Structure formats: structure tokens, C-alpha cells
C-alpha positions as CSV (number, residue, x, y, z in Angstrom):
1,M,-36.7,31.5,39.4
2,N,-35.9,34.0,36.6
3,T,-34.7,33.0,33.2
4,S,-31.0,33.5,33.8
5,R,-31.0,31.5,37.0
6,L,-33.0,28.7,35.3
7,I,-30.5,28.5,32.4
8,H,-27.6,28.5,34.9
9,F,-29.2,25.6,36.8
10,L,-30.0,23.6,33.7
11,F,-26.5,23.8,32.3
12,Q,-24.1,24.7,35.2
13,G,-25.9,23.6,38.4
14,N,-25.1,20.6,40.5
15,L,-24.7,17.7,38.1
16,V,-26.0,15.0,40.4
17,K,-29.1,17.0,41.2
18,R,-29.8,17.7,37.5
19,I,-29.3,14.1,36.6
20,A,-31.7,13.1,39.4
21,I,-34.3,15.5,38.0
22,G,-33.8,14.1,34.5
23,L,-34.2,10.6,35.9
24,L,-37.5,11.4,37.6
25,L,-38.9,13.2,34.5
26,G,-37.9,10.3,32.3
27,I,-39.8,7.8,34.6
28,L,-42.8,10.2,34.5
29,V,-42.7,10.3,30.7
30,A,-42.5,6.5,30.5
31,V,-45.5,6.2,32.8
32,V,-47.7,8.5,30.8
33,D,-46.4,7.4,27.4
34,P,-49.1,4.7,26.8
35,S,-51.9,7.3,27.4
36,I,-50.3,9.8,25.2
37,E,-49.8,7.3,22.4
38,T,-53.4,6.2,22.6
39,A,-54.7,9.8,22.6
40,L,-52.3,11.5,20.1
41,G,-51.0,8.6,18.1
42,F,-47.3,9.0,18.8
43,S,-44.8,7.9,21.4
44,L,-43.5,10.8,23.5
45,A,-40.8,8.4,25.0
46,D,-39.5,7.7,21.5
47,K,-39.3,11.4,20.7
48,V,-37.4,12.4,23.8
49,G,-35.3,9.2,23.5
50,V,-33.4,11.0,20.7
51,L,-31.8,13.1,23.5
52,G,-30.3,9.9,25.0
53,T,-29.0,8.7,21.7
54,I,-27.3,12.1,21.1
55,L,-25.6,12.0,24.5
56,V,-24.3,8.4,24.1
57,K,-23.1,9.1,20.5
58,A,-21.4,12.4,21.6
59,L,-19.6,10.6,24.5
60,R,-18.5,7.7,22.3
61,A,-17.3,10.2,19.6
62,V,-15.2,12.3,21.8
63,A,-13.8,9.4,24.0
64,P,-11.2,8.0,21.4
65,I,-9.8,11.4,20.5
66,L,-9.8,12.5,24.1
67,I,-7.8,9.4,25.2
68,F,-5.4,9.7,22.3
69,F,-4.3,13.3,23.1
70,L,-4.7,13.2,26.9
71,V,-2.5,10.1,27.3
72,M,0.0,11.3,24.7
73,A,0.2,14.7,26.4
74,A,0.5,13.2,29.9
75,L,3.4,11.0,28.9
76,A,5.1,13.5,26.7
77,N,5.2,16.1,29.5
78,K,6.1,13.6,32.2
79,K,9.6,14.2,33.7
80,I,12.0,11.4,32.9
81,G,12.7,9.3,36.0
82,A,9.5,10.5,37.7
83,K,7.7,7.8,39.7
84,S,4.7,6.1,38.2
85,N,1.7,4.6,40.0
86,M,0.5,2.5,37.1
87,K,1.7,-0.8,38.5
88,E,-0.3,-0.5,41.7
89,I,-3.4,0.5,39.8
90,I,-3.1,-2.4,37.4
91,V,-2.7,-4.8,40.3
92,L,-5.9,-3.3,41.9
93,Y,-7.8,-3.7,38.5
94,L,-6.8,-7.3,38.1
95,L,-7.3,-8.3,41.8
96,G,-10.7,-6.6,41.9
97,T,-11.8,-8.4,38.7
98,F,-10.7,-11.8,40.0
99,L,-12.3,-11.3,43.5
100,A,-15.5,-10.3,41.7
101,A,-15.5,-13.6,39.9
102,V,-14.9,-15.5,43.1
103,I,-17.8,-13.7,44.8
104,A,-20.0,-14.6,41.9
105,V,-19.0,-18.2,42.1
106,L,-19.8,-18.3,45.8
107,A,-23.1,-16.6,45.4
108,S,-24.1,-19.0,42.5
109,L,-23.2,-22.0,44.6
110,V,-25.0,-20.8,47.7
111,F,-28.1,-19.6,45.7
112,P,-28.1,-21.7,42.6
113,S,-30.2,-20.3,39.7
114,E,-32.1,-22.3,37.0
115,V,-33.7,-20.8,34.0
116,A,-36.1,-21.9,31.3
117,L,-34.1,-22.4,28.1
118,T,-35.4,-21.8,24.6
119,T,-33.7,-22.1,21.2
120,G,-32.8,-20.0,18.2
121,Q,-30.0,-17.8,19.5
122,D,-26.8,-17.2,17.5
123,V,-23.3,-17.4,19.0
124,S,-21.4,-17.5,15.7
125,S,-19.6,-14.3,16.7
126,A,-18.6,-15.5,20.1
127,P,-15.0,-16.5,20.8
128,K,-14.4,-20.2,21.2
129,A,-11.3,-20.2,23.4
130,V,-9.2,-17.9,25.6
131,G,-6.6,-17.9,22.8
132,D,-9.2,-16.2,20.5
133,V,-9.7,-13.4,23.1
134,L,-5.9,-12.9,23.4
135,L,-5.4,-12.9,19.6
136,T,-8.1,-10.2,19.3
137,L,-6.4,-8.2,22.0
138,V,-3.0,-8.4,20.2
139,L,-4.6,-7.5,16.8
140,N,-6.4,-4.5,18.4
141,V,-3.0,-3.3,19.9
142,V,-1.4,-3.2,16.4
143,D,-4.4,-1.7,14.6
144,N,-3.9,1.3,12.3
145,P,-4.0,4.4,14.6
146,L,-6.5,6.3,12.5
147,N,-8.7,3.2,12.1
148,A,-8.5,2.6,15.9
149,I,-9.8,6.2,16.5
150,F,-12.5,5.9,13.8
151,Q,-13.7,2.5,15.1
152,A,-13.3,3.4,18.8
153,N,-10.8,0.5,19.3
154,F,-9.7,1.8,22.7
155,I,-6.9,-0.8,23.1
156,G,-5.4,0.4,19.8
157,V,-5.9,4.1,20.7
158,L,-4.3,3.5,24.1
159,A,-1.3,1.6,22.6
160,W,-0.6,4.3,20.0
161,S,-1.0,7.2,22.4
162,I,1.4,5.6,24.9
163,G,3.9,4.9,22.1
164,L,3.8,8.4,20.8
165,G,3.7,9.9,24.2
166,L,6.9,8.1,25.2
167,A,8.6,9.0,21.9
168,L,7.6,12.7,22.4
169,R,9.3,12.9,25.8
170,H,12.5,13.9,24.0
171,A,10.7,16.4,21.6
172,A,11.0,20.2,21.8
173,E,9.1,21.9,24.5
174,T,7.0,23.8,21.9
175,T,5.9,20.4,20.4
176,K,4.9,19.1,23.9
177,Q,2.9,22.3,24.5
178,I,1.0,21.9,21.2
179,V,0.0,18.4,22.2
180,N,-1.0,19.6,25.7
181,D,-3.1,22.4,24.1
182,F,-4.9,19.9,22.0
183,A,-5.7,17.8,25.1
184,E,-6.9,20.9,26.9
185,A,-9.2,21.9,24.0
186,I,-10.7,18.4,23.8
187,S,-11.3,18.4,27.6
188,K,-13.3,21.6,27.2
189,I,-15.5,19.9,24.6
190,V,-16.0,17.1,27.1
191,Y,-17.1,19.6,29.7
192,I,-19.7,21.0,27.3
193,I,-21.0,17.5,26.5
194,I,-21.3,16.5,30.2
195,A,-23.2,19.7,30.9
196,F,-26.0,18.3,28.6
197,A,-25.9,14.9,30.4
198,P,-29.1,15.4,32.4
199,F,-31.1,15.9,29.2
200,G,-29.6,12.7,27.8
201,V,-30.4,10.7,30.9
202,F,-34.0,12.0,30.7
203,G,-34.3,10.7,27.1
204,L,-32.6,7.3,27.9
205,V,-34.8,6.6,31.0
206,A,-38.0,7.5,29.2
207,Q,-37.2,5.3,26.2
208,I,-35.9,2.3,28.1
209,F,-38.7,2.1,30.7
210,A,-41.4,2.9,28.1
211,D,-40.0,0.2,25.8
212,K,-39.5,-2.7,28.2
213,G,-40.4,-1.7,31.7
214,L,-39.7,-4.2,34.4
215,S,-42.4,-6.7,33.4
216,A,-39.9,-8.5,31.1
217,L,-37.7,-9.3,34.1
218,A,-40.4,-11.0,36.3
219,G,-39.4,-14.6,35.2
220,Y,-35.8,-14.0,36.1
221,V,-36.1,-12.5,39.6
222,H,-33.9,-15.1,41.3
223,L,-31.1,-14.9,38.6
224,L,-31.2,-11.1,38.8
225,A,-31.0,-11.2,42.6
226,V,-27.9,-13.3,42.4
227,L,-26.4,-11.1,39.7
228,L,-27.2,-7.7,41.3
229,G,-26.5,-8.9,44.8
230,S,-23.0,-10.0,43.8
231,M,-22.4,-6.6,42.1
232,F,-23.6,-4.7,45.1
233,F,-21.5,-6.8,47.4
234,V,-18.4,-6.1,45.3
235,A,-19.2,-2.4,45.1
236,F,-19.9,-1.8,48.8
237,V,-17.9,-4.5,50.5
238,V,-15.0,-5.9,48.4
239,N,-14.0,-2.6,46.8
240,P,-14.1,-0.6,50.0
241,L,-11.8,-3.2,51.6
242,L,-9.3,-2.8,48.7
243,V,-9.5,0.9,49.0
244,F,-9.0,0.8,52.8
245,W,-5.9,-1.3,52.2
246,K,-4.5,1.6,50.2
247,I,-5.7,4.7,51.9
248,R,-6.0,3.4,55.5
249,R,-9.0,5.4,56.4
250,N,-12.8,5.2,55.9
251,P,-13.2,4.4,52.2
252,Y,-17.0,4.9,52.0
253,P,-17.0,8.7,51.3
254,L,-14.8,8.1,48.2
255,V,-16.8,5.0,47.2
256,W,-20.1,6.8,47.4
257,T,-18.7,9.8,45.4
258,C,-17.5,7.5,42.6
259,V,-20.8,5.5,42.5
260,R,-22.9,8.7,42.6
261,E,-21.0,10.8,40.0
262,S,-19.6,8.0,37.7
263,G,-21.8,4.9,38.4
264,V,-25.1,6.7,37.9
265,M,-24.1,8.1,34.5
266,A,-22.6,4.7,33.4
267,F,-25.9,3.0,34.5
268,F,-27.8,4.9,31.8
269,T,-25.2,5.0,29.0
270,R,-24.4,1.3,29.5
271,S,-20.9,1.8,28.0
272,S,-17.6,2.0,29.9
273,A,-16.1,3.6,26.8
274,A,-18.7,6.3,26.7
275,N,-18.2,7.0,30.4
276,I,-14.4,7.6,30.1
277,P,-14.9,11.4,29.6
278,V,-17.1,11.5,32.7
279,N,-14.5,9.6,34.8
280,I,-11.7,11.9,33.6
281,E,-13.8,14.9,34.6
282,L,-14.5,13.4,38.0
283,A,-10.8,12.6,38.5
284,K,-10.0,16.2,37.8
285,R,-12.5,17.4,40.4
286,L,-10.9,15.0,42.9
287,N,-7.6,16.7,42.3
288,L,-5.9,13.4,41.3
289,D,-2.5,13.4,39.5
290,E,-3.3,14.0,35.8
291,E,-0.3,12.0,34.6
292,T,-1.8,9.0,36.4
293,Y,-5.5,9.3,35.8
294,S,-5.2,10.2,32.1
295,V,-3.6,6.8,31.5
296,A,-5.3,4.7,34.3
297,I,-8.9,5.5,33.5
298,P,-8.8,4.6,29.8
299,L,-6.9,1.5,30.7
300,G,-9.5,0.6,33.3
301,A,-12.3,0.9,30.8
302,N,-10.6,-2.1,29.0
303,I,-9.2,-4.3,31.7
304,N,-11.1,-3.4,35.0
305,M,-14.2,-5.5,34.4
306,A,-15.5,-6.8,37.8
307,G,-19.1,-6.5,36.6
308,A,-18.4,-8.4,33.4
309,A,-16.7,-11.2,35.4
310,I,-19.8,-11.5,37.6
311,T,-22.1,-11.7,34.6
312,I,-20.0,-14.3,32.8
313,T,-19.7,-16.4,36.0
314,V,-23.4,-16.2,37.2
315,L,-24.9,-16.9,33.8
316,T,-22.5,-19.8,33.1
317,L,-23.3,-21.4,36.5
318,A,-27.0,-20.9,35.9
319,A,-26.7,-22.9,32.7
320,V,-24.7,-25.6,34.6
321,H,-27.3,-25.8,37.4
322,T,-30.1,-25.9,34.9
323,L,-28.5,-28.9,33.2
324,G,-28.0,-30.6,36.7
325,M,-24.2,-30.7,36.5
326,E,-22.0,-30.9,39.5
327,V,-19.5,-28.1,40.2
328,S,-16.3,-29.1,41.9
329,F,-14.1,-26.7,43.9
330,L,-11.3,-26.9,41.2
331,S,-13.7,-26.2,38.3
332,A,-15.2,-23.3,40.3
333,L,-11.7,-21.8,40.9
334,L,-10.8,-22.4,37.2
335,L,-14.0,-20.6,36.2
336,S,-13.1,-17.6,38.4
337,V,-9.7,-17.3,36.6
338,V,-11.2,-17.8,33.1
339,A,-14.1,-15.3,33.8
340,A,-11.6,-12.7,35.0
341,L,-9.4,-13.2,31.9
342,C,-12.4,-13.1,29.6
343,A,-13.8,-10.1,31.3
344,C,-10.6,-8.2,30.5
345,G,-11.3,-8.9,26.9
346,A,-15.0,-7.9,27.0
347,S,-16.1,-5.1,24.7
348,G,-16.7,-1.7,26.3
349,V,-20.2,-1.5,24.8
350,A,-23.6,-2.5,26.0
351,G,-23.9,-6.3,26.3
352,G,-20.2,-6.8,25.5
353,S,-19.7,-9.4,28.3
354,L,-22.5,-11.7,27.1
355,L,-20.7,-12.9,24.0
356,L,-18.0,-14.4,26.3
357,I,-20.5,-16.7,28.1
358,P,-20.0,-19.6,25.6
359,L,-16.3,-19.5,26.2
360,A,-16.8,-20.0,30.0
361,C,-19.6,-22.6,29.4
362,S,-17.1,-24.7,27.4
363,L,-15.2,-25.4,30.6
364,F,-18.2,-27.6,31.7
365,G,-18.9,-29.1,28.3
366,V,-22.0,-27.0,27.9
367,S,-23.0,-26.9,24.2
368,D,-23.0,-23.7,22.1
369,D,-26.8,-24.0,21.7
370,I,-27.3,-23.9,25.5
371,A,-24.7,-21.1,25.8
372,A,-26.5,-19.2,23.1
373,Q,-29.7,-19.4,25.0
374,M,-28.0,-17.9,28.1
375,I,-26.9,-15.0,25.9
376,G,-30.6,-14.6,25.1
377,V,-31.4,-14.6,28.8
378,G,-28.7,-12.0,29.3
379,F,-30.3,-9.7,26.8
380,V,-33.8,-10.1,28.4
381,I,-32.5,-9.0,31.8
382,G,-30.0,-6.6,30.3
383,I,-32.1,-3.6,31.3
384,L,-30.8,-4.0,34.8
385,Q,-27.9,-6.5,34.5
386,D,-25.9,-4.6,31.9
387,S,-26.6,-1.2,33.4
388,T,-25.5,-2.3,36.8
389,E,-22.5,-4.1,35.4
390,T,-21.3,-1.0,33.6
391,A,-22.0,1.2,36.6
392,L,-19.8,-1.1,38.7
393,N,-17.0,-1.3,36.1
394,S,-16.8,2.4,35.4
395,S,-17.1,3.7,38.9
396,T,-14.4,1.3,40.0
397,D,-12.0,2.7,37.4
398,V,-11.9,6.1,39.0
399,L,-12.2,4.6,42.5
400,F,-9.1,2.5,42.3
401,T,-7.2,5.3,40.5
402,A,-8.1,7.7,43.3
403,A,-7.1,5.1,46.0
404,V,-3.6,4.7,44.6
405,C,-3.2,8.5,44.1
406,M,-4.3,9.1,47.7
407,E,-2.0,6.3,49.0
408,E,0.9,8.2,47.3
409,E,-0.2,11.4,49.0
410,R,-0.4,9.6,52.4
411,K,3.1,8.2,52.0
412,K,4.5,11.7,51.1
413,A,2.8,13.2,54.2
414,Q,4.4,10.5,56.4
415,A,7.9,10.9,54.9
């Protein structure tokens, strides 16, 4: 392979293949890192881990400004009176999150988990009631727009971009075109960042596996099995059923595309917010309606939280079972509703769902001390739990958006 072909493959070749190569090379570096550190006195995994840090920071940096201009441009250029698919997408988001919580409850009752609890964790920053979550949500909506962008407050960014986009629908065409040009320019920057994604995955994998490996998870195999099993069941059984309900044909090609091209990246970045540019790029390649996906995908990163609902539910019931408490049908149903609501308020960053465990635990009278210990358990297993949770959340954003857009195309074809 000559130099020009190599450069083309590294930066413009098939993204999935390049990420797979980065993944394998990262694992290889993690395996040989102890030998290198002994022989040379430095950690190669830590050195290449900088690549992962750069990728995640770049994605998080571009995501708020991308959402701001993309949503504003989509709404400003939308024809007045044109049909919107957002209601159907939001219904799918909320229904999918609730069903995920129900699946997690059933799995936890059929395969109850118990964990060894310790002390010393801090939950002082965890919300104490659903009202706290809702108040935070409202405060984020009315945040200063510049502060929302600087602090990556995606609820605030989305609220202001929607407001300005609707207001600009009556602006001059030249003004709308300027906003649209900004959105296009930022999209090109996103394309460049994603081209470097395999290098970032290489660094992330090397650093994560060299630092913790899988040995730290050995004591929590059963809990992890319930957690990951529930997430896989939702990803490959529940979600396909919801998609089939919309598109009325085999949903698995679309499901697999979203898992492969969105879920894999989200698994390593561990941030729904950082994966928004990846999802928008995938939606564009799927030829979805830009006016729909430019709003639906950022919204999904904030309210479509099936993985978070599963995490909150499973870890809460693990604490309940460890304490020997009985779980009634009514309390289990209430937990599903609360977990779904709490999940919608979960932060879009790594480990964001864990701080909501004390809130769910309060339904059963579990003390903050015990709930705090469950947060600690969550961080121990986070190498797989949080990565898989984010992969499920983020891939489902583009999956449900695509399903609704395809349903609209099917109805048009039948008309």
C-alpha cells in the first residue's frame, strides 16, 4: 500500500473498519503496556490515551455550537404549516425508556442481585426528590444562552435554538441563509473530527483496559449480567419491535446499522452529548429529513435514556434485595415510572445516571448511606455498564428518528 492510499484509508476509508482496527490496536497496547512500563519506565497506554482525551473533548466542544446552529437553521428554514414528526419521535423516546425500566424490573425480580456493601461514598450532590430533577430541568431551560453553550447545557442550548429558530421563520431569506451557512460550516468541522475518531478510539481503549482491565469486575459478574442482559434485550428485542411497529418491515438491518455506527463510538466516548455529532452524521448518510433529525437527535440525547433507566432500576433493586426487602408489584411499577422520569433528567456525561440512584432508592426507604454505596458499585462496574448504557441510549436516538422518518416515507408511498 503506497503512502497516498494509506493516508486515504486512515482518514477517509470505511469508518467502521478503521474504528475496528483502532480497537484491536488499543487492546494490543493495553496487553503489552505492563512489559513496556517495566522495561522503559513509562506507560505507553497513558501516552496514547491523550488521543482519546482529544477526541472526546473535540466532540463535546463542537456539540453545543452544532446543535445551536443546526436546530436554529432547520426551524428557520422550515416552511410554515409543514408537517412535523417530532410528536411521534418523542412518544417513541418516552415509551422506549419506560419499557426499558419495566424490562430491568422483571430481570431483577427473576434474577435478584446482591452485592457486598462498603461505606464512605458521598451522595451530597445527588437529587433528593423528583421535584429536584424537574426544577433543575426548568432552570437549565431558562439558562443564559451563552452560558448554556459554554457549559454544554444541552437543554438550554436546545431551548434557545428552538426559540430563535421559530422567531427567524419570519426573517429575511438572506438572514436564514446566513444561519444555514453557519450550520453547514460547523457540520464540515464535525466531519473532520469524526475522520480522526479511530485514533481516539485507539487511545481510549488502550488507556481504559491498561488502567482497570476486567479484573475489577470479577466480584460483580451477576449484577453485570443482569444489567448488560437487560440492555441487550432492549437493544435487540424491544427496540426492533418498536421500529417494526413504525416501518412494518424487518427492523434488524436498521438496528444493526445504528448499533454499529453510533453505538460503537458511544461505547468508547461514554457520553451521549459527545456522540451527537456522530449521530447527526449518520442520519445524514441515512438520508433522513434534516428538519427532523437536527432537532430529534439533540433532544434524544437528553430524554431518550433507556440505558440510564435500566441502570437506575437494576442497582436500586440490587440494594433492596441485599437488604432483604420485599418488592410488591405496585412498588415495582412505581419504580419503573420513577426510573424512566429520572433517566430523562440524567446528565449526558459518563456516569450521569448513577447520581439518580439515591432518588429511586428512597421509594423503598433505603438510606442515603446504602444508596451512596450503590453509586460506588456503579463506578466499579462502569467500565462496561456506563459504556453499554451510553451505546444503547445514543444508538436508539438515531434508530427511533430513522424509524419515524421511514414511516412517513412509507405513508407517502402508499398515498
